[in-house]
N, C-alpha and C positions, 0 to 999 in steps of 0.2 A: 625456618622456625614455624612460619605460618601454616605452611603445609603438613608439618609433621603435628601440629597441635589439632589441624582440625580433623586429620585422618584417624588420630588417636580419639578425638571427641566421638566422630561416627562409629568407630568400632566399639567402644565402650558403650555407646547406646544401644547398638544392635544386641550387644552380648546381656545388657540389663533388660531389654525388652524380651528377648528371647526367655530369660530367667523369670519374667515377671508373668509372661503368656502362659509358660509351662505351668506355673503355680496356679493361675488362675484356671487353667484347664483342669486341675487336679481337684480345685476347691468349689468352682462353680458348676451348677446344673442347668445354667443358661444354654441355649442352643447357640451353635456356630454362627459366625457372621457369614452375611453373603453379599456381593457385589449388587449394588442396586440396578432394578431394570430400567434403563434408558429409553426416555419415550420422546419422539420426534414428531414434527410435522412437515417433515420434508417432502412428502408426496400429497401435500393438501389436505391431510387427516392426521387425526393423532395414531401414530402406531408404535409399538416397542421396536427397538432399533434392529432386532433380529429379523423384523418382517419386511424390513426395508433391502429390497434388491439393489443397491447401489452402496458405493463406498462412502461413509459419512463418519466424520468424526465431531465430536460433541462435547462440550465443556459447560458445567453450570457454574453459578457463580462461586460454590464451594470451591471447587476444581480450581477456579482462577484465582481465588484468595491464598487456596493452599499453594499453588506454584507461584505466588506472588506476582501475577501478569497483570499489571495494572494497567496495561496498553496492548492494543493488539499487536503490536511487534513483539512484546515479550510472549504472548499466547502462541504466538505464530511459531514459535520454535518446538512447540509440542504437539504439533500437528504435521504429521508426514506429508511430505509432498508441496509444504507450504513455506514460502520465505517471504517475509514482510520486510521492507526497507524503508522506515517511518522518517525519512532523512530531517523531513519536514511536515508542519501540519498542513501546508497546501499542496506538496508533491510526495504523497506517499506511492511506494511501487508495491504491489502485489504479484507474487510470481506463485504460481500453481502448477505443479508438474513441468518447471522447468521456463514457463511461458507466462510473460510479464504485461501486466495491463498499463501500458504507458500511452497518454494521450488518446484521443478519440473515443469511441464505445469501447467500454472495460472489456476484456476477455475473462477476467474474472469478475462476474457480477456480484456486486455488493448490495445487501439488502438490509432494511432496519424493519422489524416488525411485517415482512412479508413485502415491503415496499422499495423499489429498485431505487438507489441512491447514486450509483456508480456513475450515471452520466454527467455528472458534475463532480470532476474529480478532486476539487480542492475541498469537497466537503464529505468525503469518505472515512477521514480519518477522526473518529468519535471516541467520546470519553467511554472507557467499559465500567459501569456501574451499576448496583442493582439489577443485574441481568437474570433472567430465568435461564437462557442458556445461548449458546455461539454454536451453530451448525456450519459446518464446512464440508459442501458436497463436492466430490470429485467427478471429473469425466462430463460431457455434454450433455446437459438436463434441460434441453429446449422447453418441454412441455411443463416440467417444474418452476424453471426460472427463465423468464426472458431477458430483455436488455443485456444481451451480452454474454448469457452464460456457455461462452464457447468453450471453456475447458473446467467450468465448475461454478460454484456459487458459494457466498458466506453471507448466512443471515443472522444478524444481531435482534436478539427477542429478548426485550425488557420485560420485567414482571408486571403483571397487571394487577388492577386492583381485586381484593377478594373478598367475598361475603363470609368467609370463614372466621372472621375475628377480628379484633383489634390487636395490632403488635408493632414494634418499631425497633430499631438497630441504630447506633452511632458510634462512629469509630474515628481516631484519630491517630496520625502516623506522622513522625519528623525523622530527619537523618541528614546526610550529608548535603553540601551544596545550599544549606537552608531550605532543605525540602520540608513540606508541610502539605499534607493530605487529609483534609477531613471529609467525611462522608455521612450519610445517615438518611433514613427512610422511615415513613409511618404509613401503616395501612389502618382506614378508619372506617367502621361499618355504619353508614348514615341511618340506614333502614335495612330492613327484609330483603327489599331489590335493589339497594344502590350502595356501593363503595367507592371510597376515595382513597388514593396512594399518592405521597409525594415523595421525592427523592431529590438529591441533590452532592454535589461534588465540588469541592474546593482543594486545588492543586496547584502549590506554587514551587519553583525551583528555580536558584540561580544557575546561570551557565557553568557548565564545566569546561569549558575551551576559555583559557584566557585570551583576552583581546588587548591588545597595546594601543589601537587606534581610538578614534572618538566614538564609538558604540560599546555597549556593556559586552560583559564574557557572554560567548555564544552556546547556544544549545539549551539556554534556559527558558521557561514556559509559566504563564500562569493561566489557570482556567476555573470558570465557573460555569457550571452545569447545573440545570434546573429540569427536573420531570414531574408531570403530573397526569396521573393515570385514573380514569374514572369508569366503573363497570357499572352496568344496568342489566337487571334481568328480571324484567317484570313477570315473566311466566317461564315455565322449562322449555318452550318453544322459541323464545327470543333472547338473544342475548348480544349485548352492544358495549364495546369499548372504545374508549376516546383517549388517546395520548396526547399530550401538549409538552413539548420539549423545547428547550433553549440551551445553546451554548456559547460561550464568549470567550476567546482564546487571545493570548497577547504574548508571542514569543520574543526572545532577544536575538533570533537569528541562526541560520543554519550556517554551521563551520564551513567556509570553503578556503582551506589552507592552501597555498599555493605550494605546486611542487617544484617551482622554478625561483621564487623570489624568497630570499632568506628572510627569517625573522630572528633577531638575537643572533645574527652570525651563522645562523644555520636553517636547511629546510628540515622540519620536524612535524609530521601530522599529529603527533602525541603532545607537541608543546604548545607554546603560545603562536596566534596568529596576529595579523594586522589588517583587519580590514574596517573601512570607513563607510560613514556615510555622509552626502551632501544635501543642499538645500534642495534641489532638483529631485529628490528620490521622495518628495511628499513627507515621509516619517522622519520623526526626531532621531530615531535610531533604527538599526538594521531589524529585520524579523516580520513579522505577521502579526495583524491583528484580525480577527474573525469573529464573525458572528451567524450562527446558525439558528433558524426559527423553523418548526415545523410542527404540523397538526395531523393527526392520523386517527380515521375512524374506520371501526371493522364491526360489522353489523351481519350478524348469523342469525337465520330464521328457518326453522323445521317446518317446511310446507307439510309434511307429512311422516309416516314412519320412516319413508324410503328416500324422500328427496329433501335436502337443504338449500337453500340459496344463502350466497355470502355477498357481502358489498364491502370493499375495501377501498377508502379514500383519501388522497393524501394533499397536503399542501406544504411548500418548502420556500422559504425566503432566504437568501444566501449572500452574504458579502465577506469580501476579503481585500486586504492591503498589504502588499508585501513590498519590502526592501531588501535587496542583496548586491553583494559587492562580488562579482564573477571571477575578478582577477586575483582576490586574496590577497591584496598589498595595499598601503595605505593611501597612496595617491589615486586621484580619479581617472581611472582607465577604462573599466567596464562596469558601471553602474547602471543598476536596472531598479526600476519600480513597476510593479503590476497591480493594478486596482481592478478586481471582479466582482460582478453581482450576477445572480442567477434566480429565476421563479421557476420552480416544477411543478407541475399539478398531474395526477394520475388517478384513473378509476377503473377498477377490476369488477366484473361481476362473473360470479362462479355457481354452478348447478353441482352438487355432489349427489350422488346415487348409491346407496346402499342398503339392500333389502335384507341382508344377512345371508344370502345364498352366493352363489359361485361367482357372481357378477359384481362387479363395483365400477364406478367411473366418476370423472368430472369433466365439465364442459365449462368454455366461459370466453369472455373477451376483455382486453385491457386498451386502455388509451392511456398514452403518455405524453406530455409536451414539455420541453423546456426551451427557456428563454434567457440568453446569456449576453454579458457584454463585458469587454475587457479592455482595459486601457494599459498600454504597454509604453513605459518610457526608458529612454536609453541617453544617458550622460557621459561625457567623458572630457579630459583635458587633452586638446590636439596635440600637445607636444608629445605626450605618452602615447597618443593614438599612433602617431607618425612612426615613433620608434617600433612599436606592435608591427604595422603594416609596413616596414622598410623593406624585408625582403621582396615582398610583392610588388612594391612601387618600382624597386630597382629592376626586378625580373622584367616589368611590363616595358623598360627601355632596354632589355638585352644586356644589363649591367649587372654588377655584383653591388653588394652594400658599400664594402671598400673603394670601388671605384665611383660610387657616388659622393662618399666622402671626401676624396680626391678632388673630384669636379667641383663641389662646394667649397672647398679651401683655396682652390685656384680661383674661383669667383668671389674670394673676400668676404663669403658669409660667416659671420661671427659664431663660432662654435660649430662650423660645418664638418669638423672631424667627429661630432657628438651624434651623426645621424646613426639611428637605430639603437642609440643608446639608452637605458632605462635609468642608470645612475643620473647622468646629468644630460638629460635629451635636449637636442637642439630645439631651440625657441621660436626657429623661421620658418616658413613654408618651403622645402626644399624643392617641391614641383614650381611653386611661383618664380624660385630663385633661378631654376635650371630653364625653365620654358619661356619666362616672360623677362628674366633679368631683374626681377622685384624683389626688394626685401619685405617681405609682409610677415609680421609678428602673429603667431599661432595664439588660438582662442582658449582660453581655460573653462569655459563653461557651455560648451556646445551640448544642445539638447534637441531630440527628437520623440517623436511621440505617434502612437498607433493606436488607432480606435477600430476595435473589431466586433462584430455581432455574431451570434450564432444561434439558429433555431433548430429544432428537431420535434417533427410529431410522428410517434410511432402508433400505428394500430395492429393488434394483435388478435388472432382467433385461435382456441388452442383446445384440444380434448386429450383425454387419458384413460384407456380401458383397460382393466385387469380381470382375468377370468382364471378359475382355478380348476383346471382340466382332471385332477386328481386330488387325492388327499395330501398328496406331497409336490405335485408340478402345478406352477403358477406362471401365466404368461401375462406380460403387460405390453401395449402399444400405446403409443403418444404422438401427436402430431401439431405442430404449431406454424401458423401461416403469418407473416409479418410483413407490413408495409410501411414505408417511412418516407415523409417530405422533409427533405434538407433546405436551409437557406443560410448562407453566410456573407458577411460583408467586412470591408476593412478599407480604411482610409487613414494615411500617413500626412505628417506634417512636421517642417523644422520649427522648433519654437525658439531656438537661439541658435546663431550662426557668426562666423567671423565677420566682425563690424568692418575690416578692411576690405572685404571680398564681395559685398553686395549680394548677400543671401548664400553665397558657397561657404563650404568648408575649406581650411587650409591644408587639408592632408591630401584629399582627392581633387580638389576643386573642382567637386559636384556639389548638388545642394544635400544630399544626405550622405553619412557614412555608412550607416548601417541598413536602414529601412528601405523598401523597393522604390526604385526612382519611379516606377510605372504607377504607384499608389500616391506618389506625394500630391496633396491637395488634389486628388481624383479617386471617388470612390468606386472601388472595384465590389461586384457582387457575383453571386453565383447560387444556384438553385436546382435541385433534382427532384422529381418524383420518381423514385426507385420502384421497379418492378417488384412485385410481390414474390416472396421465397417461404421455401418450407423447410423446417428443422424437425427432426423425429429422433424417437429413442423406441428401441426394441428389448424386453428383458424376456429372460427366464429363469426363475427359481426353482429350486428343488430342494424341498425339506429333508434332508437326511435322517433327522429326528427332531424331536420336540427342541432340543438346544441346540441345533446344527444347520444352517441354511445355506445353501450353496446358490450362486447365481452367474448368468452371462449375461452379456450387455452389449448391444450395438446402437451406438449414437452418431448423428450428425448434429454438429455446433456450428454456428455461423457469427462472425463478426460483421456488422453491416457496412456497407459503402459510407464513405468519409469523401467531404468536401476538402481539398487540400490547395491552398493558396500558391498560384503559380503566376507570378508577374503581376499583369493587370486582371486577371482572372482567375478561375476556381477551375482546378481538374475534379472529375470524380474517380475515386480510387475503387476499384472492384472489391466488392465482399471477399471475406477470408473464410475459409471453410475447415473444418477438422471433422474427420472421420474416424471414429475411435471404437474398438473392440476392447472388452474387457471380461475378466472372470475372477470372481471371489467368493470368500467365505465369511462367514459370521458366525461365532461359536461361543456358547457357555458351557464350561466343562467342569469336571471333578465337583459336583454339588455347589455348582453356580459360584465357584471361588476363582474360576479363570474365565477371562472373558478376552476375545480378540476379533480384530476385522482384518483381513488381508485380501489384496488383489492385485494382478498382474494386468497391463494394459499395453495397448500398440495403438499409435495415432499417426495419420496423414494429414498434413497442413497444405492447402493450396491457396495460391496467393497470399502468402506471409506479410502482414503488414508491419512496417517499422516507421517510427517516429524519429525525426533529427532536426536539429537547429540548424537553419542555414544562414551562415554569418554574411552572405552576400545582400540578401534580402530582408534579413532580421526577422524572420519566421520560422515557426515549428511545421515542416511539412510531413506529409504522411505518403509513403509510397510501397509499391508491393516490391518485395525482395526475393520473391520465388517460393518454391516449395521447402518443406521441413518435416522430419519425423522424430516422434518422440515415442520411447517407450520405458517401461519401468517395473516396480515390485514397492509396493508399501505394505507397512504392517502397523498396527495400532492396538495395545493390549495392555491389561493389567490382571495381578494375581493377588488373591489374599494368602501369602504365605503362611502366616497365623492369625489369629484374630487380632492382632496389634501391630502386623507389619502387611503393608498394601505396597507391591511394586508396580510400576507404571513404566513403559516404554514404548518408543515409536522408533520405525526405520524408514527410510526412503533411499531406492536406487531409482535415478533419474536419468535418462539418456535424452537430450533434447538436442538436435543441431541442425543446420542448413542441409539441404541435400547439394550434391554436386551440380545437378541440372534441372533445368524446367521440365515441363511437360512437352516441350519442343525439342529438347535435346539441347536447348542453349546455357553455357555456363553461368552459375551463379555468382554473383559477386562476394558472398559469405560462405562460398561452399566449403562446408567441412566445420564451421564454426560452432563452438556451444553458444546456446542463448545466454542471454546476461542472468546475472544472480541465480544461476542454477547449479549448485554444487552435484557432483554426480553422486556421492553419499552423504547421508547426514542421517542423525539418530538423536534420541534424548532419552535419558534414564532418571527416573525419580523413585524414590522411597519414602513413604507414608507411614511413620513410624510413632506408635502410641504407646506413652509410659504410664500405666494407672498410677496415681498417687492416692489410693484409697478414698476416703469421704471426700477430699477437698476437691479432687478433678483428676486430669491427666495432662501430662506434659506430653508434647509432640516435637519431632525432629523431622524435618523433611529436606533432605540432601537432593539436589539435581542437578544433571549435567547434559550439556547441549555439545553437540560436535557437527561441525560444516567441512565439507570437502573443499579443495582448491576449487576457484569458480572466478569467471571474468565479470567486470562490471560494464561493458559494453557489446554490442553484437557483433562489432568489428573486431573484438578480441586484441585490441590493441594495434590495430593496423589500418594504414590509409591505402586507399583503393583508386588504381586508375585503368582505365581500357587500353588493353595492349595492342590495339589494331586488328586482331585478329578473331576477335569476338569473346576473347576471355580479359582476365583481369592479372594487374601485376599488383602487389602490396608490399608496402615499405614500412616498417616499423615507425609507430608514431614517435616523435620526439621533441623536446622541450626548443625553446630557441638556440640554446647553446650546444645542439646536438645531442645530448642526455636522453637515453631512451624512456619512454613513458611506461611505468610498470602498473598496467590497469587491470590488475587482478589481486586476489587475496588467497594466500595459501591456507592449508587446513587448518583450524583452531577449534578448540573447545572452552567453554565457559561453565564454570562451577558456581551454584548458588547454594545458600542454605537459610532455611526457616525453622526456628527454635521458637516453641510457644508453650502457654499454660491456659487451660479452660476449663472453666469451673464445672464442678459437678452437675450443676443445675443447668449449666450450659447457657447462663445468662450474661457472663463476662469473660474475658481473656485479655493477655498481654503476649506479645511475641516479639521477637528480634528478627531482622533480616539481613542477609549479606547477599548482595547481588555482585556478581564477578569476583567472587572472594579471591581469587589470586591475581586480581588485576591484569587479566589477560590483554595485551594490546591487538587489535584487530580494526580492519577499515570495513566500512560498509558501503563506501563509493569512492571512485576515481573518475575523472573527467569532467562532467558537469557541463555547464553554459561555457565556461572557461575552455573547456576541452575541444569547442568547435574552433577556437581560435588560436589552438596550439599552447594555451596556457591552462593546462588541465589543474583542478582543484582536487583535495582530498578531504574525506568526511570520515572521522574516526569512530569506531564503537563506543559504547558507554564504558566509561571506568569505574572501578569499584566503588559502590556504594554500601554505606553501612545505614541502617533503619530501625527505628524501633516504633511499636504501637501498641493500642489498647482499645478494646471496643466493649459495648454494654448495650444489652437486649432488655426491652421492656414492652 
């Protein structure tokens, strides 16, 4: 019934809009509408999008509002080749052309107002409001974006203060799950040379995943974000902007529903979960509280008619505290807490040259530094931990779990037959009983801690030159030199252990259960001054006509070296490189009523880095997993079908997988596997339909649909791997403790959304209704997570149906 009603509504709206549009064309002498010319600063200068010889997707605040994309995950659905998995504030995953930015230096460079923010991964998930635009650049862009623009970059550009006049806007929105979002901004001209802009967002929502344990429902969030922008223009030659931003978030936690343990008698990723928090996880509830503070200063000075100097300075102070339950069940088994803090500073100086002739260029240097500290806590009940590790404990002695159960029963250990059970776990140490003949009770509050530091200093020199060979042909070459100094340290400690074993745990009879024994009360350090490396881009653009620009590009992208924990020391993991060739076109057609960007690309990765959790040492390690290949096609377009109907559409074909062999002919572990979060096909469609209502204003209807192909959630594609003794690998399907195979993938699915609104004729107020995921499509955004490293994969569902309504006023 719901499907029929919405379909009928859309058809009726299209029909009515067409009739009104035809009537308007018959009675109005006004000129036909045209699509707006989009201006970007991707190449360090203001340019119309048609003049930029690379693949760029752009969304301004008006489009963001139209698509009801109040976070980057929603907006990413309408950018071809981009997948955003924002499962939590702290751990978003950004996949561009099939390549994910997980751990270490990001492959997808994240920027805010031109400043790199991706090297502190927990601080990249930002509130999207009062934006001038969001630019997503595809392919290696070393001279345009440093700091990890291996496969592309995203730049969040907020509105500056303006000298053009006083104006403001306020909006309020409410909906399901006690959702409330209030936003506002005001631009105030202080005098002829100085203007101030203030903006804020308050967003609260209860969790949409019911939790039957001792913490609130999951996937809820409270956000308070504030922005201040100051613009000073004392002369035509000097322009300065100062941004001061603050964001405070408090979430109720990420859903980690167990794929093994039942809740309410079944395993159901779309039903209730049972995730608990204990006193050793610092927070009183699951989830994350995060504080971000940053100050950015951008100063531009025209030295003369040909040369200008730009200084970009940024400081950030970042904090995060998160508690999560990795097993997805009510008892204490895999309970984690992570407290993080970081400070970053960057300074860029850039000279731009443009004398209005055939040659234009920019040259500059950048210094970036980050200092971070991380506290990781692991707490568990030894009885449940012993059940989890029962197969490996028995296997180490050459026995089965059943044989150990029999031996314990014969030894008279109370509950010996429960060895390996999660329902009624054995309450005594099996190893102490079998090896020492001792009856040692297990301890319910085992607690371990690791303190880590991370430092990175990056030095960049870059230059980019464009020369116009003819009126139609333009060549661009860019080069960046990067050098980095790395340092890291970590030390582990057991804060609580079995009181009957004098500092040992009752499960393995060792000091620690999870963290590296090599770093217990022994600080491990590592440092590296990397060799400098070059990255580059070469572009050729041919202007077919005033409205059609074609281009070809070759670029080298690089993900820098990284220090990875290994026992009592650190290993230096080689840099990862991408060589990419691409050809594209940008066109504005049919009297500027159709606009499209499209390109095809082919790229080869060397020393592809992967990050995984090592449950033996309790650390995330980065390692080279060989070579990989990607190629694909992307399309992003919109069309004014009539003056009152605009259609928007994107499509991406993405083929990204590991090669069979490395450069030396050695078989690769993940040979033939698809990259994680990389659907081969994806598309989005939206219609912006305006229905004139005379002197009162206009009604608008915006249906949209997003579709994603089958994809995997991990690079292992749901298999465990082991060396076969002949230089190759054998793989076995991942399984839960009961032998059930893990389904670590998502079948193709589609999501429909609908926005219906009314805007006053004077454009001063409006009201609207939103339906997100209106058919309540059930889909998953992740399977595996930290629990997957222990064979207890957990599941995160996508957003359910949400209905909202809102209003705005301008002043």
